[in-house]
C-alpha atoms as an extended CHARMM CRD file, in Angstrom:
* protein
*
       119  EXT
         1         1  GLN       CA              0.0000000000        0.0000000000        0.0000000000  PROA      1               0.0000000000
         2         2  VAL       CA              1.3850000000        3.3840000000       -1.0250000000  PROA      2               0.0000000000
         3         3  GLN       CA              1.7480000000        5.9640000000        1.6990000000  PROA      3               0.0000000000
         4         4  LEU       CA              2.8450000000        9.5790000000        1.6410000000  PROA      4               0.0000000000
         5         5  VAL       CA              4.2090000000       10.8020000000        4.9610000000  PROA      5               0.0000000000
         6         6  GLU       CA              4.6990000000       14.5090000000        5.4880000000  PROA      6               0.0000000000
         7         7  SER       CA              6.8820000000       16.1700000000        8.0850000000  PROA      7               0.0000000000
         8         8  GLY       CA              8.4080000000       19.5350000000        8.8740000000  PROA      8               0.0000000000
         9         9  GLY       CA              5.4010000000       21.6150000000        9.7740000000  PROA      9               0.0000000000
        10        10  GLY       CA              5.2790000000       23.7940000000       12.8550000000  PROA      10              0.0000000000
        11        11  LEU       CA              4.9710000000       27.2790000000       14.2800000000  PROA      11              0.0000000000
        12        12  VAL       CA              7.1680000000       30.0530000000       12.9130000000  PROA      12              0.0000000000
        13        13  GLN       CA              7.2140000000       33.8360000000       13.0710000000  PROA      13              0.0000000000
        14        14  ALA       CA              6.4740000000       35.9180000000       10.0180000000  PROA      14              0.0000000000
        15        15  GLY       CA              9.5580000000       36.1950000000        7.8590000000  PROA      15              0.0000000000
        16        16  GLY       CA             10.8320000000       32.8160000000        8.9700000000  PROA      16              0.0000000000
        17        17  SER       CA             11.3850000000       29.5880000000        7.0550000000  PROA      17              0.0000000000
        18        18  LEU       CA             10.2670000000       25.9850000000        7.1620000000  PROA      18              0.0000000000
        19        19  ARG       CA             11.0270000000       22.9730000000        5.0050000000  PROA      19              0.0000000000
        20        20  LEU       CA              8.3520000000       20.3690000000        4.4700000000  PROA      20              0.0000000000
        21        21  SER       CA              9.1940000000       16.8360000000        3.4210000000  PROA      21              0.0000000000
        22        22  CYS       CA              6.9980000000       14.1460000000        1.9320000000  PROA      22              0.0000000000
        23        23  ALA       CA              8.2930000000       10.5980000000        1.6860000000  PROA      23              0.0000000000
        24        24  ALA       CA              6.5560000000        8.0880000000       -0.5360000000  PROA      24              0.0000000000
        25        25  SER       CA              6.6590000000        4.4430000000        0.3830000000  PROA      25              0.0000000000
        26        26  ARG       CA              7.1650000000        1.6560000000       -2.1360000000  PROA      26              0.0000000000
        27        27  ARG       CA              7.5520000000        3.7070000000       -5.3040000000  PROA      27              0.0000000000
        28        28  THR       CA              8.6600000000        6.8680000000       -7.0660000000  PROA      28              0.0000000000
        29        29  PHE       CA              5.9970000000        8.9680000000       -8.7180000000  PROA      29              0.0000000000
        30        30  SER       CA              6.2050000000       10.9240000000      -11.9230000000  PROA      30              0.0000000000
        31        31  SER       CA              4.7910000000       14.1010000000      -10.3990000000  PROA      31              0.0000000000
        32        32  TYR       CA              4.2840000000       15.5660000000       -6.9630000000  PROA      32              0.0000000000
        33        33  GLY       CA              2.2510000000       18.4980000000       -5.7950000000  PROA      33              0.0000000000
        34        34  TRP       CA              1.8240000000       20.5080000000       -2.6290000000  PROA      34              0.0000000000
        35        35  PHE       CA             -1.5700000000       21.8970000000       -1.7100000000  PROA      35              0.0000000000
        36        36  ARG       CA             -2.8320000000       23.7250000000        1.3560000000  PROA      36              0.0000000000
        37        37  GLN       CA             -6.1020000000       24.3600000000        3.1180000000  PROA      37              0.0000000000
        38        38  ALA       CA             -6.6990000000       27.1480000000        5.5880000000  PROA      38              0.0000000000
        39        39  PRO       CA             -9.6150000000       27.0800000000        8.0600000000  PROA      39              0.0000000000
        40        40  GLY       CA            -12.8650000000       27.9110000000        6.3240000000  PROA      40              0.0000000000
        41        41  LYS       CA            -11.2600000000       27.9400000000        2.8980000000  PROA      41              0.0000000000
        42        42  GLU       CA            -11.0480000000       25.5170000000        0.0190000000  PROA      42              0.0000000000
        43        43  ARG       CA             -7.9190000000       23.5510000000       -0.7100000000  PROA      43              0.0000000000
        44        44  GLU       CA             -5.5990000000       25.4370000000       -3.0220000000  PROA      44              0.0000000000
        45        45  PHE       CA             -2.6210000000       24.5870000000       -5.1790000000  PROA      45              0.0000000000
        46        46  VAL       CA              0.8210000000       25.6390000000       -3.9610000000  PROA      46              0.0000000000
        47        47  ALA       CA              3.4850000000       23.9890000000       -6.1430000000  PROA      47              0.0000000000
        48        48  ALA       CA              4.1290000000       21.0020000000       -8.3860000000  PROA      48              0.0000000000
        49        49  ILE       CA              7.1840000000       19.2500000000       -9.7750000000  PROA      49              0.0000000000
        50        50  SER       CA              7.5680000000       16.8730000000      -12.6970000000  PROA      50              0.0000000000
        51        51  TRP       CA              9.8270000000       13.8560000000      -13.1420000000  PROA      51              0.0000000000
        52        52  THR       CA             12.4210000000       15.9950000000      -14.9370000000  PROA      52              0.0000000000
        53        53  GLY       CA             12.3440000000       18.6810000000      -12.2670000000  PROA      53              0.0000000000
        54        54  GLY       CA             10.1390000000       21.1530000000      -14.0360000000  PROA      54              0.0000000000
        55        55  SER       CA              8.0600000000       23.1220000000      -11.5610000000  PROA      55              0.0000000000
        56        56  THR       CA              5.2090000000       25.5470000000      -11.2860000000  PROA      56              0.0000000000
        57        57  TYR       CA              3.9390000000       27.6820000000       -8.4230000000  PROA      57              0.0000000000
        58        58  ALA       CA              0.8900000000       29.5440000000       -7.2980000000  PROA      58              0.0000000000
        59        59  ASP       CA              1.3330000000       33.2860000000       -7.7210000000  PROA      59              0.0000000000
        60        60  SER       CA              0.9340000000       33.7740000000       -3.9750000000  PROA      60              0.0000000000
        61        61  VAL       CA              4.0990000000       31.7880000000       -3.2050000000  PROA      61              0.0000000000
        62        62  LYS       CA              6.2200000000       32.4460000000       -6.2850000000  PROA      62              0.0000000000
        63        63  GLY       CA              9.6730000000       33.6760000000       -5.3240000000  PROA      63              0.0000000000
        64        64  ARG       CA              9.2770000000       32.5190000000       -1.7100000000  PROA      64              0.0000000000
        65        65  PHE       CA              8.6750000000       28.7620000000       -1.9590000000  PROA      65              0.0000000000
        66        66  THR       CA             10.7880000000       26.1680000000       -3.7710000000  PROA      66              0.0000000000
        67        67  ILE       CA              9.7330000000       22.6270000000       -4.5710000000  PROA      67              0.0000000000
        68        68  SER       CA             12.3660000000       19.9580000000       -5.1410000000  PROA      68              0.0000000000
        69        69  ARG       CA             12.6420000000       16.1990000000       -5.2370000000  PROA      69              0.0000000000
        70        70  ASP       CA             15.1020000000       13.4270000000       -4.4790000000  PROA      70              0.0000000000
        71        71  ASN       CA             14.1580000000       10.4240000000       -6.5750000000  PROA      71              0.0000000000
        72        72  ALA       CA             16.6410000000        8.1600000000       -4.8170000000  PROA      72              0.0000000000
        73        73  LYS       CA             14.7640000000        8.7820000000       -1.5700000000  PROA      73              0.0000000000
        74        74  ASN       CA             11.2630000000        8.9560000000       -3.0960000000  PROA      74              0.0000000000
        75        75  THR       CA             10.9320000000       12.2960000000       -1.3530000000  PROA      75              0.0000000000
        76        76  VAL       CA              9.6480000000       15.7190000000       -2.3220000000  PROA      76              0.0000000000
        77        77  TYR       CA             10.4060000000       18.9090000000       -0.4230000000  PROA      77              0.0000000000
        78        78  LEU       CA              8.8610000000       22.3330000000       -0.0830000000  PROA      78              0.0000000000
        79        79  GLN       CA             11.2450000000       25.0260000000        1.1240000000  PROA      79              0.0000000000
        80        80  MET       CA              9.1970000000       27.9470000000        2.4160000000  PROA      80              0.0000000000
        81        81  ASN       CA             10.9360000000       31.2750000000        3.0040000000  PROA      81              0.0000000000
        82        82  SER       CA              9.6540000000       34.7230000000        3.9560000000  PROA      82              0.0000000000
        83        83  LEU       CA              6.5830000000       33.1620000000        5.4760000000  PROA      83              0.0000000000
        84        84  LYS       CA              3.5100000000       35.2830000000        6.0130000000  PROA      84              0.0000000000
        85        85  PRO       CA              0.5430000000       34.8140000000        8.3680000000  PROA      85              0.0000000000
        86        86  GLU       CA             -1.6260000000       34.1300000000        5.3230000000  PROA      86              0.0000000000
        87        87  ASP       CA              0.5040000000       31.0370000000        4.6240000000  PROA      87              0.0000000000
        88        88  THR       CA             -1.0180000000       29.4300000000        7.7220000000  PROA      88              0.0000000000
        89        89  ALA       CA             -2.7440000000       26.2130000000        6.6410000000  PROA      89              0.0000000000
        90        90  VAL       CA             -2.5780000000       22.4480000000        6.6260000000  PROA      90              0.0000000000
        91        91  TYR       CA             -0.1900000000       21.4780000000        3.8550000000  PROA      91              0.0000000000
        92        92  TYR       CA             -0.7450000000       18.2820000000        1.8940000000  PROA      92              0.0000000000
        93        93  CYS       CA              1.5310000000       16.5340000000       -0.5520000000  PROA      93              0.0000000000
        94        94  ALA       CA              0.0770000000       14.6290000000       -3.4570000000  PROA      94              0.0000000000
        95        95  ALA       CA              1.5660000000       12.1800000000       -5.9440000000  PROA      95              0.0000000000
        96        96  GLY       CA              0.5910000000       10.7750000000       -9.2920000000  PROA      96              0.0000000000
        97        97  GLY       CA              1.3680000000       10.4210000000      -12.9560000000  PROA      97              0.0000000000
        98        98  VAL       CA              0.1950000000       13.8040000000      -14.1720000000  PROA      98              0.0000000000
        99        99  PHE       CA              2.0270000000       17.1010000000      -13.7300000000  PROA      99              0.0000000000
       100       100  SER       CA             -0.8730000000       19.2760000000      -12.7520000000  PROA      100             0.0000000000
       101       101  VAL       CA             -2.0890000000       22.1630000000      -10.5990000000  PROA      101             0.0000000000
       102       102  VAL       CA             -5.4250000000       20.3920000000      -10.1410000000  PROA      102             0.0000000000
       103       103  GLY       CA             -5.7640000000       18.2560000000       -7.0570000000  PROA      103             0.0000000000
       104       104  THR       CA             -8.0960000000       15.7110000000       -8.5910000000  PROA      104             0.0000000000
       105       105  ASN       CA             -5.3500000000       14.7260000000      -11.0480000000  PROA      105             0.0000000000
       106       106  TYR       CA             -3.2960000000       13.2340000000       -8.2250000000  PROA      106             0.0000000000
       107       107  ASP       CA             -3.7840000000        9.6490000000       -7.0700000000  PROA      107             0.0000000000
       108       108  TYR       CA             -2.3160000000        9.6630000000       -3.5770000000  PROA      108             0.0000000000
       109       109  TRP       CA             -2.3730000000       12.1440000000       -0.7130000000  PROA      109             0.0000000000
       110       110  GLY       CA             -0.5500000000       12.5580000000        2.5490000000  PROA      110             0.0000000000
       111       111  GLN       CA             -2.2160000000       13.1490000000        5.8820000000  PROA      111             0.0000000000
       112       112  GLY       CA             -1.2630000000       16.8070000000        6.0490000000  PROA      112             0.0000000000
       113       113  THR       CA              1.0520000000       18.8480000000        8.2470000000  PROA      113             0.0000000000
       114       114  GLN       CA              0.1250000000       22.0590000000       10.0300000000  PROA      114             0.0000000000
       115       115  VAL       CA              2.0270000000       25.2500000000        9.2800000000  PROA      115             0.0000000000
       116       116  THR       CA              1.2700000000       28.2330000000       11.4990000000  PROA      116             0.0000000000
       117       117  VAL       CA              2.8500000000       31.6260000000       10.8890000000  PROA      117             0.0000000000
       118       118  SER       CA              2.4980000000       34.1580000000       13.6720000000  PROA      118             0.0000000000
       119       119  SER       CA              2.5660000000       37.8970000000       13.0670000000  PROA      119             0.0000000000
């Protein structure tokens, strides 16, 4: 059974940094995505990375967040710098065969990790 296990969330002050990790068990996926959901809001796309390392970002995080992957470790990362209170959310990693900004195109999801940015 495939599992995605996220780690690295926590509480940080505005302007600080966090790095999220997502380890996939049993296999390497073609594409990974990071999504987030704040209280009372719908899930939104954050970043995605393809097998070849191509990436795309939501406008709200462009220039501050960086997605990367280590295929040897079946792991995807999200480096988050210059964090803002509006980045507060539960962050989810997703994996699948399609490089996409749409959550329904991913086959597997992690359990989520909380990121809280204080002002």
